[in-house]
N, C-alpha and C positions, 0 to 999 in steps of 0.2 A: 381742819376740823373746828367747828364752832364750839366755843366754851364761854360761859359767863365768868368763870374764875380765871385769873392769871397768876403765875408763880410770883411769890413775893420775896423769895430768897433762894439761896443755893440748896440743891437737893441734899437730903439727909446723908447720902452715901458719897458726897462729893470728894474727889481725890485731891486734897491739898498736899503739896509737897515741893520737891526741888528736883532739878535735872543736872546731870553731869555726863561726861564722856570719858572712857577709859584712857584715851591718849592724852587727856589734859589733867588727869587726876591720879592715875595709879602709880606711875613711876615704875621702879623695878623692871626696867626695860630688858634686862638680860638675866633675869632671875626665873627660876622654876621652869626651865625648858622653853621659855617663850622665844619666838622668832622676831626678827626685826620687822617693823611695820613701815608703811609709807609715811605715816605722820612723823616718824622718828628720823627721817632724812631731810626734813624741812628746817632750814635755819631760822633762828629768831630774826625778826625785822630790825633794821637799823634805826627806825623812827616810828612814831605812833601813826604816821600817815602811810607807811609802806605796808602793803598786804603781802606777806611772804608765803602764804599757804599754797600758792600755785607756782611759785618761782623755782621750778625744778627742771634740771636737765640731766642727761645721761652722765655728764661730767660731775655735776654736783652730787649725784647719787653715789658715784664711785668715791668721791671725796668723803662723803658721809660714812660709807661703809668702812673706809680706812680709819676713820676717827672713832676710837673706842671710848670716848668721853661724852659727857652730856653738856659740856661747856657751851657749844654753839647750838645745841639741840634740846631746848628746855622740855619738850614733850617726853623726852626720855626719863626725866626725873619727876615730872608732875608735882604733886604735893605729897607723894609717898603714901597714898591711900592704901597701897598694898600692905603696908605694915601698920597703918593707923585706922583701918576700916572699922574696928570695934568702937574705938573712941568717936569716930566721926558719925557712925550710925546712931550711937547713943545720944549725940548732940542733936541729930535730926529728930530722934524720938522725944527728946526734951521739948522741942518745939511743937510736938504733936503731929508730926508728919503722918499722913495716911498712905502716901506713896513716895517712892524714891526711884526716879528714872536714872538708869545707868546703862552703859553699854558693855558688852562682852568684847574683849580684844580677840578677834579671830585668830591672831597669831599666838595667843596663849593656848588655844585648843588645837590648832593645826599650824605649827611653826612655819611650814612651807606652803600652807594653803591647801594642799591636797595630799598630806601624808597618809600612809596606809592605815595608821591607827592614831586616834587622838591622844593628846598629851594629858595623861591622868593628873599630873600635878596642877595643870591649869584648870581642869574641871573641878578639882578639889578646892581650889581657891574660891571659885564662884559658889560651890556648895556652902562654904563657910560664910561668904557674904550674904547669900540668900537666907541662910539659917539665922544670921544675926538680925536681918530685917524682920523675919517672921517672929523672932523672939520679942521684938518690940512692936508687933502688930502693924508693920509697914508692908504694903504691897510693893514688890519690885515691878518696875515697868522697864522692860529690857529691849534695847535697840541692838539689832544684830550687827549692823555696820554703821559706825559713826565716824566718818572722816578718816578711816584707816582700813587697811587690808594687809595681809602678809606681803612684804616687799618681794619675796621670792616669786610671786605671781607677776609682779611688774617686770622683774628681770627676765623671766622665762617667756611671758606671753603678752607683755604690755597691758597687764591688768584687765579692766573691763572692755578694752577694745577687742579682746579675743573671746569668742563664744564659749571656749572651754571653761572660762571662769564661772559660767552659770552652774555647771555640774559641781564644781568645787564649793561654791557658796551653798547650794542646796544640800550637799552632804554635811557641811558644817551646821546648817540650820537644823537638819534632821537630828544630828547628834545632840545638840543642846535642847531641842524640844523633848527628846526622849529622856535625857538626863534630868531635866528640871520639871518633868511632868508633875502636876499637882503642887509644885512649889512656886512656879512663875505662871501667872494667868495672863498678864498683859505684855504684849510684844509689839515691836515695830521693826520693819525690815530694814529700810535705809533712812538714815538721818538726812534731812534737807536734800532730798534726791535731786532737786533742781540744781544743786551745787555742781553736778557733773557738767553743766554747760560752762562752768567757770574754769574747769581744767583738772589738774592732777589730783587735788584733794578729793574730788568726787569720783574720778575715773580710775585712779591709780595708773594712768597711762601717760607716758611722756610724749608730748606733742609739740615741744618748743621748736623743733626743726621743720615744722609744717607751715604752709601758708594759712591765712585766715580761713579760707574756704575748706581746706583739708582738715584744719582743727575742728571746725564746726561739724563736719561730717563725722569725724572720729568720735566727738563727744556725744552726738545724738545716737550714733551706733552703740556706743558704750551704754547709753541710757536704755536703749532698747533691750540690751542684754540684761540690764538690771530690772527692767519691767518684767521680763520673762522669769528671771530668778525669783523676784518677789512673789509673783503669782504662783509659781510652783511651791515656794516655801509656805505660802498661806494655805494652799491645799493640803500639804503634808502636815502642817501644824494642826489643822482641824481634824485630820484623820487620826493623829496621835492622841489628841485630847480635844474632844468637842467643846470643852469649856474654855479653851484658849480664845482670847480676843486679840486679833492681830491687825494692826493698823499701818497706815503709811505715814510719812512725815515730810513736810515741805516747809521751806522758808517762805512765809507769806510776804510778798512784796506789794503791799497795798499801795495803789497809786491813784492820783487825782489829775484831771486835766489842768494845765496851768491857767487857762482862761476858758470862757464859754465859746471861743472860736471853734466851730465844728472840726477844723483840722486838728486842734489840740485834743478834742474829745476823742476823735478817731485814733490819734496816736496813743492816748492813754488806754483806749480799749485794746489795741493791739499789744501793748506792753502787758496788760492784764491777762490777755489770752495766753501769752507766752509763759506766764506763771501758773495759770489754771490748767494748762495742758497736762501737767504731771498728775494732778488729782483727777482730772477727767479720765486719764488712762487707768489709774489705780482704783478709783471708786466706781466709775461708770463701766469700766472694763473694755474700753475701745479707744483707738486713736480718734480724736475729734477732727472733723472735716476741715476746720479752719487751718490746721497745721499743714495740710497738703499744699496749699499755696505758698506758705512760708518755706517749706522744704524745697519746692520747685524754684522759687525765686532766689534761694540762697545756695543752690547747687548741692543740696543734701539728698542722697539716695541711700535708703536703708536696705540692708540685707536681712531678710527674714526667712525663717523656715516655715513651711506650710502650716505647721501646727501652732505657731507662735501666737497668732491672734486668738485662737481658741483657748490657749493656756491663759492668756491675759483676761479673757472673758470669764473663765472659771475661777480665777484667783483674785477676785475683788476683795477689798479689805472690809473689816468690821467697823472701823472708826477712822476718822481723819485727825491725825495729830499735826500740829503746826507750830512754828515759832513766829513770834511777832515782837519786833523791837521798835519799828518806826514805819512811817509811810514815806512815799516819794511823790514828786511832781513830774509830770511828763508833758512835753510840748512837741508840736510838729517840728520845731527847729532842732530839738535835741534828738529826735528820732528814737529808734528802738535800740537798746543795747544788744550787741551781738556777742562776740567772743573775746571780750577784753580781759577776761580772767579775774575781774575784781567784783567786790560786792557793789551792787548798783545803788548809789546814793541818790541818783536823780538830780533834779534842780532844787535849789533852796525854796522852802515854803515860808513866806514872810510871817505867817500866822503862828509859827511854832518855835519853841526854844530847842536848843541842842545840848547833847551831852558833851563831856570832855573830849570825846572822840568824834564829835561832829554828827552823831546820829540824832535826827530830829524826833522829838518826843511828842507822840500823838495818841493819847488814850482813846479818844473818840474813834480813831481809825481802827482800833481793836473791835469796837462794837460794829463798825461797818463791815469788817472782815468776817466776824462771826455770823452776821445776818446774811451776807452774800454766800458764804459757804453753806449755811443751813438751807437757804432757798434753793441752791443749786443741787445739793446732794442728798439731803434728808438722811444723813447718817450721824451718829453721835460725834461730837467734836471734842477735842482734847487740846488745850493750850499746853504744850509740853516745853516751851521755852518763852520766857519774857523776863526782862530784867534790865538793870542799869549798870554799865561798866563805869567806874569812877575812881578817882585818885584818893582813896581812903587813907587817912593818917591816924596813927595812934598817939594819944596825948601822953603827958608825963606820968599820969596815973594809970596808964594801961587801958584807957577807954577809947573806943572808936565811935564817934558820933557821926551818924550818916542820915540826917533828916531828909536829904535829897532823895535817898533811896526809898524811904518810907513814903514820901510824897508821890514819887513815881508809881510805886506799886498800889498805893491807895487809889489813885486816879484810875488806874487800869482795872482794879477790882470793881470799882463803882460801875465802870462801863460793862464789865462782864455781867454784873447783876442786872443791868438794864437790858442786856441782850437776852438773858434768861426770861425777863418779863416780856420781851418781844416774842418769845416762844422758842428760842434756840435750845436745843438739847446739848447742854455742855456738861461733860462728865468729870472734868478735872482741870487742875492748874498746877503745873510743876515749874516754878520759876527757875530761870537759868542761874546756875552757879550758887547753890545755897552755901557753899564754902568756897573761898577764894581758890582759883585754879589757874592753869596756864591758858592764855588767850588762844583761841583757834586761829584767828586771822594774823596775829603778829607774834605769837609765842611769848608775849609779855606776862609778867606776874603782876605788874603795877596796875593793870586794868582789872580792877577788883569788882566782882558782882555779889559777893557772898554776904550772908548774915553772920558768917563766921570768918574772922580774920586769921590768916595763916602767916606766921613770921618767916617770910622768904622774900628775897628781892629778885630783880630781873636776872641777876647773875647766879642765882641759886644759893646765895648766902642767907643764913638765918637758922633759927632753932627748930623750925616747923611747929612750934607751939601754936595751939589754937586758942582764939579769944572770941568771946561773944560781943557782937556789935549791938548798938541800940536797936537796930532793925530785927535782931534775933528775938528780943522780948516782944516787939510789936507783932511780928508774924505769929508768935506763939499765941498771942491774944486773938489774932484774926482767926486762926484755926479753931481755937477753943470755942469761939462764938459762931463758927461756921460762916464767917465773912460778914457778920453783923457789926462787930466792934472794930472800926477802922481808925479810931482816934488815938 
């Protein structure tokens, strides 16, 4: 649509805030009737370069169930948000948060995934959390499934590999939609749904004993079940409360061709399609044609019920949520990642700097991603994760100076503002980890993202006392100025 005027700043109702996940934050893993989750059987990594989140076997699960401690399983302890939520939400309010993204632990509501009645104590916990948010004028943005599900569903039916899990999820979604009607307006179904191609963390299915082709088939089948479950949940959520805004969520793997060699350009295009596939299904409401060849050439045959594609068509989302941390480089030589189970870092980009964990920092890539998403889908966009994991240190006076985090966020916010000038409909920004929490990929505590420092080390030692970092005061100023004051 032609206009003479262009937006000069962030919308008045822009949702500034922060994002977390229950399994990295809450702790209290065996409190209040909660069941064991898939996240709580993943051991901490032995090094910063080891990604432990999908390193799960039947034997390792049995070992984890027998272990009644949190020593090797940091996601069982989190940062004890369960007992500190009032303090933490008050700190978010002090920064001026408009929105707080969090997830509900499915196993707090249905400990075994499909219990006859929900666990009232779990429901009451989230009643209290949402009430605290509302007291401070903060909109809860709730993810239904964020890298976890009740372990009982894995043990009984291998998680999302089994179609029966659709009904269990939909019943859970319906329960919380009804319980929190009028309290929660913004929802997302699955966190980084593309993570299911990486393995256990996304699928809740053990596939370590399968061949590469069998793994790939299982993972895409599990994804199909999630697509159907998400679509059904969207429809039910709208029926229960027409005011609900329900989105999808993907890890945006923005990639560039390594060179202008057409073979590199095509390789990058294929890599990009394998990322856009998920939002094509959930926003456009159908499987894109380009995936048919990929499925055929990789031996993938999906099992679908006759009504599945119609369900997916009816259950498209209201907005597109995504995480953005870095970009990647793809070449014809590196080909396309298949089922290696790890976060795809791609090839090094000589034009970019890297974080302490080797993630290349690319603020302009965020503007590229925003424009590509807007051009492709024309639905509101929501950056629901973006941040810098770093080795923050407290000085002798109890201060934490993190200018590198301020610099990272400043540069990304500048590019967000440029994308809005380009015409992108951007509804909000919830940076990842406003308070230090357990890392998803390695289960470390030392990989810190927050504006708020938590006194806990990788072994779980510490007072759990909260401290404001320099970035805390900076972000408060950013929000108060609606993104205008970035100095």
